[in-house]
C-alpha positions as CSV (number, residue, x, y, z in Angstrom):
1,M,127.6,9.2,54.3
2,E,125.9,5.8,53.9
3,F,123.5,6.7,56.8
4,I,122.5,10.0,55.1
5,K,122.0,8.2,51.8
6,E,119.7,5.7,53.5
7,E,117.6,8.5,55.1
8,I,117.2,10.2,51.8
9,E,116.1,7.0,50.2
10,D,113.6,6.4,53.1
11,M,112.1,9.9,52.6
12,S,111.3,9.2,48.9
13,D,107.6,8.6,47.9
14,P,106.9,4.9,48.2
15,E,104.0,4.9,45.6
16,P,104.7,7.7,43.1
17,S,102.8,5.9,40.3
18,R,99.5,5.6,42.4
19,I,99.3,9.3,43.0
20,K,99.9,10.1,39.3
21,H,97.2,7.6,38.3
22,E,94.6,9.1,40.8
23,D,95.3,12.6,39.4
24,T,94.7,11.3,35.8
25,E,91.3,9.7,36.7
26,E,90.0,12.8,38.3
27,Q,91.0,14.9,35.3
28,I,89.3,12.4,32.9
29,D,86.1,12.6,35.0
30,Q,86.1,16.4,34.7
31,V,86.6,16.2,31.0
32,R,83.7,13.7,30.6
33,V,81.3,15.9,32.6
34,K,82.3,18.9,30.5
35,E,81.7,17.0,27.3
36,Q,78.3,15.8,28.5
37,R,77.3,19.3,29.4
38,Q,78.4,20.5,26.0
39,E,76.4,17.8,24.2
40,L,73.3,18.6,26.2
41,N,73.7,22.3,25.3
42,E,74.1,21.4,21.7
43,V,71.0,19.2,21.7
44,E,69.0,21.9,23.4
45,E,70.2,24.6,21.0
46,H,69.3,22.3,18.0
47,R,65.8,21.7,19.4
48,N,65.2,25.4,20.0
49,F,66.5,26.1,16.5
50,T,64.2,23.5,15.0
51,I,61.2,24.9,16.8
52,Q,62.1,28.5,15.8
53,R,62.6,27.4,12.2
54,T,59.3,25.5,12.1
55,K,57.5,28.6,13.5
56,A,59.3,30.8,11.1
57,K,58.3,28.5,8.2
58,K,54.6,28.7,9.0
59,T,54.3,32.3,8.2
60,H,51.0,32.0,6.2
61,T,48.2,32.2,8.7
62,C,44.4,32.0,8.1
63,T,42.7,35.2,9.3
64,Q,39.4,33.3,10.0
65,C,40.5,30.3,12.1
66,G,44.2,31.0,12.9
67,K,45.6,27.9,11.3
68,S,49.1,28.4,9.9
69,F,50.8,26.9,6.7
70,T,54.3,26.7,5.4
71,R,53.2,27.6,1.8
72,K,51.0,30.3,0.4
73,G,49.4,27.8,-1.9
74,N,48.3,25.6,1.0
75,L,46.7,28.6,2.7
76,K,44.9,29.5,-0.5
77,T,43.5,25.9,-0.8
78,H,42.5,26.1,2.9
79,M,40.6,29.4,2.5
80,I,38.2,27.7,0.1
81,I,36.7,25.9,3.1
82,H,35.7,29.3,4.5
83,T,34.7,31.0,1.2
84,G,32.8,28.0,-0.3
85,E,34.5,28.7,-3.6
86,K,34.5,25.9,-6.2
87,P,36.9,27.0,-8.9
88,Y,37.3,23.6,-10.7
89,T,34.3,23.1,-13.0
90,C,33.4,20.0,-15.1
91,T,33.0,21.0,-18.8
92,Q,30.7,18.1,-19.4
93,C,28.0,18.6,-16.8
94,G,28.8,21.9,-15.1
95,K,29.4,20.4,-11.6
96,S,32.0,22.4,-9.6
97,F,34.7,21.2,-7.1
98,T,36.9,22.8,-4.4
99,N,40.1,21.1,-5.7
100,L,41.5,19.6,-8.8
101,T,41.8,16.0,-7.4
102,D,38.0,15.9,-6.9
103,L,37.4,17.1,-10.4
104,K,39.8,14.4,-11.9
105,Y,38.0,11.8,-9.9
106,H,34.6,13.0,-11.1
107,L,35.7,13.0,-14.7
108,R,36.1,9.3,-14.6
109,F,32.3,8.9,-14.3
110,H,32.0,10.6,-17.7
111,S,34.9,8.8,-19.4
112,G,34.2,5.4,-17.8
113,E,37.9,5.1,-16.8
114,K,38.5,2.6,-14.0
115,P,42.3,2.4,-13.5
116,F,42.2,0.3,-10.3
117,N,41.9,-3.4,-11.0
118,C,41.1,-6.3,-8.6
119,D,43.7,-9.1,-9.1
120,Q,41.3,-11.7,-7.7
121,C,38.2,-11.3,-10.0
122,G,39.3,-8.8,-12.6
123,K,36.8,-6.1,-11.6
124,D,37.8,-2.5,-12.2
125,F,37.2,0.6,-10.0
126,I,37.4,4.4,-10.4
127,S,39.4,4.9,-7.1
128,S,41.8,3.0,-4.9
129,S,39.4,3.4,-1.9
130,H,36.6,1.6,-3.9
131,L,39.0,-1.2,-4.7
132,K,40.1,-1.5,-1.1
133,L,36.5,-1.8,0.0
134,H,35.8,-4.4,-2.7
135,L,38.8,-6.5,-1.6
136,K,37.0,-7.1,1.7
137,V,34.5,-9.2,-0.3
138,H,37.2,-11.7,-1.1
139,S,39.0,-11.6,2.2
140,G,35.7,-11.8,4.2
141,E,37.0,-9.0,6.5
142,R,34.2,-7.4,8.5
143,P,36.0,-5.3,11.2
144,H,32.9,-3.3,12.3
145,V,30.9,-5.4,14.7
146,C,27.6,-4.4,16.3
147,S,27.7,-4.8,20.1
148,L,24.0,-5.3,20.4
149,C,23.4,-8.1,17.9
150,G,26.8,-9.3,16.8
151,K,26.3,-8.5,13.1
152,S,29.5,-7.4,11.3
153,F,30.1,-5.1,8.4
154,S,33.0,-4.4,6.0
155,R,32.1,-0.7,5.8
156,L,31.8,1.8,8.6
157,F,29.0,3.6,6.7
158,C,26.9,0.4,6.6
159,F,27.7,-0.3,10.2
160,K,26.4,3.2,11.3
161,L,23.2,2.7,9.2
162,H,22.6,-0.7,10.9
163,Q,22.9,0.9,14.3
164,K,20.0,3.2,13.5
165,T,17.8,0.0,13.3
166,H,18.5,-0.6,17.0
167,D,17.9,3.0,17.9
168,E,14.7,2.8,15.8
169,V,15.4,6.2,14.2
170,K,13.1,5.9,11.1
171,D,12.3,9.6,10.4
172,H,11.7,9.1,6.6
173,V,8.0,8.2,6.2
174,C,6.1,7.1,3.1
175,C,3.0,9.3,2.5
176,D,1.3,6.5,0.6
177,C,1.4,3.6,3.1
178,G,2.9,5.1,6.3
179,K,6.0,2.8,6.2
180,S,9.1,4.5,7.7
181,F,12.8,4.2,6.9
182,T,16.2,5.1,8.4
183,R,17.4,6.8,5.2
184,A,15.9,9.1,2.5
185,D,17.2,7.0,-0.3
186,Y,15.6,3.9,1.2
187,L,12.3,5.8,1.2
188,K,12.9,6.8,-2.4
189,Q,13.5,3.2,-3.5
190,H,10.4,2.1,-1.6
191,Q,8.2,4.7,-3.3
192,R,8.9,3.1,-6.6
193,I,6.6,0.2,-5.5
194,H,3.8,2.7,-5.5
195,T,4.8,4.6,-8.7
196,G,6.0,1.6,-10.7
197,E,9.1,3.5,-11.7
198,K,12.1,1.3,-12.8
199,P,14.9,3.6,-13.9
200,Y,17.7,1.0,-14.1
201,K,17.6,-0.6,-17.5
202,C,19.5,-3.8,-18.5
203,S,22.1,-3.3,-21.3
204,Y,21.4,-6.8,-22.7
205,C,17.6,-7.2,-22.6
206,V,14.4,-5.1,-22.1
207,K,14.2,-5.7,-18.3
208,S,14.4,-2.7,-15.9
209,F,14.7,-2.5,-12.1
210,T,13.9,-0.3,-9.2
211,Q,17.4,-0.6,-7.6
212,P,20.9,-0.5,-9.1
213,G,22.0,-3.5,-7.1
214,S,19.2,-5.6,-8.6
215,L,20.3,-4.5,-12.1
216,K,23.9,-5.5,-11.4
217,S,22.8,-9.0,-10.1
218,H,20.6,-9.4,-13.1
219,E,23.2,-8.5,-15.7
220,R,25.5,-11.2,-14.3
221,I,23.0,-13.7,-15.7
222,H,24.0,-12.4,-19.2
223,T,27.7,-12.0,-18.5
224,G,28.1,-15.2,-16.5
225,E,30.1,-13.3,-13.8
226,K,30.1,-14.9,-10.4
227,P,32.5,-12.8,-8.2
228,Y,31.4,-14.4,-4.8
229,H,33.4,-17.6,-4.2
230,C,32.8,-20.2,-1.5
231,T,36.0,-20.9,0.4
232,Q,34.8,-24.4,1.4
233,C,33.8,-25.7,-2.1
234,E,34.2,-24.6,-5.7
235,K,30.8,-22.9,-6.0
236,S,30.5,-19.3,-7.1
237,F,27.6,-16.9,-6.9
238,T,26.3,-13.7,-8.6
239,N,25.5,-11.9,-5.3
240,L,26.7,-11.9,-1.7
241,G,23.3,-12.9,-0.3
242,N,23.3,-16.2,-2.2
243,L,26.8,-16.9,-1.0
244,N,25.8,-16.3,2.6
245,C,22.9,-18.6,2.2
246,H,25.1,-21.3,0.6
247,L,27.6,-21.1,3.5
248,R,24.9,-22.1,5.9
249,I,24.7,-25.5,4.0
250,H,28.2,-26.2,5.1
251,S,27.5,-25.1,8.7
252,G,24.3,-27.1,8.8
253,V,22.5,-24.4,10.7
254,R,18.7,-24.5,10.1
255,D,17.3,-22.2,12.8
256,H,14.2,-21.0,10.9
257,V,11.5,-23.5,11.9
258,C,7.9,-23.7,10.7
259,C,5.4,-23.6,13.6
260,D,2.8,-25.5,11.5
261,C,4.7,-28.6,10.4
262,G,8.1,-28.3,12.2
263,K,10.1,-28.2,9.0
264,S,13.3,-26.1,9.4
265,F,15.1,-23.9,6.9
266,I,18.5,-22.2,6.3
267,T,17.1,-18.7,5.8
268,S,14.0,-16.7,6.9
269,C,13.1,-16.1,3.2
270,E,12.8,-19.9,2.7
271,L,10.6,-20.2,5.7
272,K,8.4,-17.3,4.6
273,R,8.0,-18.9,1.2
274,H,7.3,-22.3,2.7
275,K,4.5,-20.9,5.0
276,R,2.5,-19.9,1.9
277,I,1.8,-23.6,1.4
278,H,-0.1,-23.5,4.7
279,T,-1.8,-20.1,4.2
280,G,-2.4,-20.5,0.4
281,E,-1.1,-16.9,-0.1
282,K,0.0,-16.1,-3.6
283,P,1.2,-12.4,-3.5
284,Y,3.0,-12.4,-6.9
285,K,0.4,-11.5,-9.6
286,C,1.1,-11.7,-13.3
287,S,0.9,-8.4,-15.2
288,Y,-0.5,-10.1,-18.3
289,C,-3.1,-12.6,-17.0
290,D,-5.0,-13.5,-13.8
291,K,-2.4,-16.1,-12.6
292,S,-0.8,-15.7,-9.1
293,F,2.3,-17.3,-7.6
294,T,3.8,-18.0,-4.1
295,D,7.3,-17.2,-5.3
296,S,8.7,-14.2,-7.2
297,G,11.0,-16.6,-9.2
298,H,8.0,-18.6,-10.4
299,L,6.3,-15.3,-11.5
300,K,9.3,-14.2,-13.4
301,S,9.5,-17.6,-15.2
302,H,5.8,-17.4,-16.0
303,E,5.9,-13.8,-17.4
304,R,8.6,-14.9,-19.9
305,V,5.8,-17.0,-21.6
306,H,4.0,-13.6,-22.3
307,T,7.1,-11.5,-23.2
308,G,9.0,-14.2,-25.1
309,E,12.2,-13.3,-23.2
310,K,14.9,-16.0,-23.2
311,P,17.8,-14.7,-21.1
312,Y,19.7,-17.9,-20.8
313,H,21.9,-18.4,-23.9
314,C,23.9,-21.5,-24.8
315,T,27.5,-20.5,-25.6
316,Q,28.0,-23.5,-27.9
317,C,25.0,-23.1,-30.1
318,E,22.5,-20.3,-30.8
319,K,19.7,-21.7,-28.6
320,S,18.1,-19.6,-25.8
321,F,15.9,-20.6,-22.8
322,T,13.5,-18.9,-20.4
323,E,14.9,-20.8,-17.4
324,S,18.5,-21.6,-16.3
325,G,17.5,-25.2,-15.5
326,N,16.4,-25.7,-19.1
327,L,19.8,-24.4,-20.3
328,V,21.7,-26.8,-18.0
329,K,19.6,-29.7,-19.3
330,H,20.3,-28.7,-22.9
331,I,24.0,-28.4,-22.3
332,K,24.2,-31.9,-20.7
333,K,22.0,-33.6,-23.3
334,C,23.0,-32.0,-26.6
335,C,26.1,-29.9,-26.5
336,S,28.2,-32.2,-24.3
337,V,27.4,-35.1,-26.7
338,S,28.4,-33.1,-29.8
339,Q,31.8,-32.4,-28.2
């Protein structure tokens, strides 16, 4: 009996737990594969459903170009591109627009509303895009660089116009003198030299100008506004051109050299003005007498003798002056002492 018992014990499985464990792992692997397949199927079904739903949503299709829209209103707005319809009309000037947003923007020109304010200089603008462009003046950001000459621009529009100067595309020709220009508005501005037209009038004095930019710069004399600040010193300027000239003082670059005497200058304008000493040229003639001048600034100062204009006003007393230099002298000598 003992021998039989031992044989039975020897015939028993020596590793029952290992076999059971192997069976469990295999079953787990099968479950995992099944779950993964199910997940992939669900993802695929969801993707197909989303595509079908998107397609189903875009049920409003343009009959002229095939473009589809989710809303009927969007299709209606789009159709204006093909029809040329301008249903939104300005009640003040009669100008029409394709959408309400453009009309609202246009109405700000009539109302004078400028809701977008520059937090650096206080200047206001009619749109956020205009403010964004203006901020580049303060930041000095000029992302559009010409690959031919290295000149950089803050606006893409100005950059493209500049490139035309390299291409020499000047298809707008003046019929009076034959001078050609890259743009129609440049030609129009130029023609005012021949016609004498000065449509931009100063709000503070009797002066008028051929260009809006010249008017803006001039009016800053009256307002005292100097929005262009030098980052290297405390000086400020009424226009960007003067700031750029000033910055060259810090850099010390004087690459405009006179071939007659060897004197060097910061800008080409200064060199051109200097050369008149050698040539004796006086191109700026007084409208009231026979006097001529080498510099436009000297002519302006002289003509104030005839007109009696005194645009430089002392803020501390009622005195006015024909030249800014005389105003500065007055403030230093009189008003600073009285304080």
